[in-house]
N, C-alpha and C positions, 0 to 999 in steps of 0.2 A: 454570488449564487452559482450553482452548478447549471451550466448550459452546455452539456456535453455534445460532441459531434455524434452523428448518428451512425458512423461506421468506424471500424478500426483504422488505425494509422500504422504506417511502417515505422521502424525505430527512429528514423531520421527524416523529417522532423516530427515530433509529437505535437499535439495541438492543445490549446488551453481549453479547460472546461468551465472556466469562470473567472471573473474579476469583480470583486466587491469594492476594493480600494486599490490604490496603486501598490500597496504592500500586501495584498491578499489575492493570491493567484494559485490555481491548481491546474494540473494537466494529467492526462493519461495516454498511454499508447499500448497497443497490442501488436506484436510482430506477426505478420502474415507469412506463413512458411512458403518459400518460393517453390516453383515447379522443378527448377534445375536441381538434380540430385545432389551435386557437390555443395551448392549453396544451402540446400535443405539440411544436409548433414552439419554444416558449419553453424547454422542458426538455430535449428529446431531439435536436432537429435541430442540425446543425453550424452554428456561429455564423459570420456573415459576417466577412470580413477586417476587422480593426481594431475589432471589437465589444468594448466594455469589459466587464470583470467587473462584476456587480451589487454592491450594497452589501455590505460585508464582514460575515461572522459568524465567531465563534470556534467551533471544534470543542468539543463538550461534554465530551469525555474529556481532551483535552490542552490546551485553551485556545489552540491554534495557529490562525492565520487560515485560512479556507476561501474559495476563489473560488466564485462562483455564476454560472451554474448548474453542477452537477456530476451525473454519472450513476453513479459508483462512488466509495465512500469507505471506507477502513479507518483505524483509529487505534489507537495503543498508548501507554500510560503505565505505566512500570514503574520499578524502582529504577535502571535503567540508561539509559533512553531515553524521550523523547517523540517520537512520529512520526505523520505523517499521509500517507496515499497517496490521491491524488485523480485521477479521470479526468473531464475536462470537455470540452464541445464548443468552448470558446473556443480561439482560436489562441494560439500560443506567445508572441507579443509581448504579448498582453493578459494572459496569466497571469504573465509575467515582470514586467510593470508593476505588477500587483496586489501581488505579493509584495514588490517593492522598496518600495512605499509602506507596506504594512502592517508589514513587518519594521523599517523605519526608525522607525516610530512606537514600536516596542518597544525602541528603542535598540540594535538589532543593527547591527554594523559589517561591511561587506563586506571580505573579505581580498583581497589581490592574487592574481593568477593565475587569475581566472575564465575559464571556457571558454564562448565564445559562438559557436555555429554556427547555420545556418539552421533546423535541426530539433533542436538540442540545446543546453542551457545547464547548466553546473555552477558553483555559487557557494558558497564556504565563508564562514561568518560567525563573528565573535567576539561572544559575549554574556556577560553577567555570570553566567549559569548553566552555561556550558560551551560547547564547540565545536558549531557547527550547520552543516548542509549542505542546499542546495536543488538538486535535479536535475529538469530538465524534458526530456521527449522528445515531439516531435510525431509522431503515427502516424495515418495515414488521416484520420479525421474527428474526432480528439480530441487533446488534450494531456494527457500523463501527468506528474503532479507528485508528487515525493517530498520532503517536508520533515522533517528530523530534528534533534533536539537531544540530544546525548550528555551524560548526567549523570556526575558524578565517581565514583559508586559502583563498587567493584571487582566484577568478575564472575568466576565459576569455570567449570570445565569443563562444567557443565550447560548453559551458553548460548554459550560461546566457540567460534568457528570455529577451524579449524587455522590456524596463522600464515600470513599472506599469502593465505589462501583465503576463500571465501564459503560459509557453511553454509546450506543450503536444506532446510527441514523441510516435508513434504507432508502434507496432511490433506484428507479428503473429507467434506463435510457432506451429500451428497445420498443418495438411496435407490438410486442406480445406480452401477455400476462406472464409473470415470473413467480416461481415458488421457491422460497428460501427456507431451509431447515437448519436451525442452530440451537444448541442446548435444549434439544427435545421440543423446541417450538417451531411450528410450521406457519409461515407468514406468506400470504398471497399479495403480490404487488401488481396492480393494473398496469397496462402499457403506459409508459411515460409518467408513472406516479413518482412524485417527488423530484422531477427533473429540475425544478427551481429550488431544491433544498438549499437553505441558507445556513452557513456556518458563521454569519456575522454576529456581533454581540447583541443585536436587537432580536430577541426571541420572537417578537411579533411578526417578523418577516418570514418566518418559516412557512414552507409550502403546506397548505392545508391537507394535501393528500399524501404527505410523507408519513412514514411510520418509524417509530423508535422503540428500542427495547433496552432495558438495563440488565447488565450481566455482572456476575462476580468476576474478579480477575482470574485468569487461567488460560489454558490452551483449548481451543474449540475446533471441532470438525464442522465445516460448513458445506452444505449441499445446495446447489443452485440449479434450477431447471427451467428452461423455456421450451415451448412445445416443439419448435423446429430443430432443436439440438439435444445432444445427449447431456445427461446430468454431469455437472462439474463438481468435483470434491476438492476441498482445500483444508489445510490446518493452519490456524492463525493463533498467535499468542497475544494476549492483551493484559495490561497491568492496571491496577487500581488508579482511579482519577484520570483516566484517558478517555478521549472522545474520538470515535472513528465514524466515517461514512463507508457504507458498502454499496457500491454502484453496480447494477446489473449492466454489463457491457455487451458488445456485439457477440452473437452466438452464445449468449448466456455466460460469458466469462466474468467471474467475480473480480471486482476492482476495489480493493480496500484503499482508503485515503485516511491517513492519520491527521486529524484536525486539531487535537489538543492533547 
């Protein structure tokens, strides 16, 4: 279940937000911009065009590669999936180049039919462990990267979305009410609503105060607002037959976690 920490963490180390089984772990971290001007520029400022990713490191939950620097990271390792969501000030070309090099080192093979647009890239991979997908979107001053590896374990109704749809499970880890707007739907989440949101296979263990919505596949603009902070806007892309959690993090930061 999700039992997220009540405050943001620095990039190293991030902290777990839940463990259901030994193979079911998630974590998130939000980089806090330092006061030192040079450090702030290195970590939080938008990267110049063509700036390369720094030396690679592996996510400690999933062992999937992480570009640096990053400002938001979530990760999931369960019986069904390994996934990492990263938001970085690097431009899209730098992030794409990073993943192509690192995934090639792991023996991942790009499938035909990749989508390559100026602000969006979608690449499917074949791996020895199962099908994998990389999605990149560039928005404002950051590139949003979602990398997932689908495991062969079968899932049941506790985690599965409706056929052809996307299941979005909402959770609020803050002490304030949060308002989320997505796909022309506005949803209010009470403080700490859904903190024990469960993505286990037992649907009956789901937190009674959590909320869920079904979405058609596509790219969505999400607006998240808590009273003490400015509204945060993000674009996310989701595909048919995926399940995601959207956690309201510190200062109203949206934290997507790819669950299935």
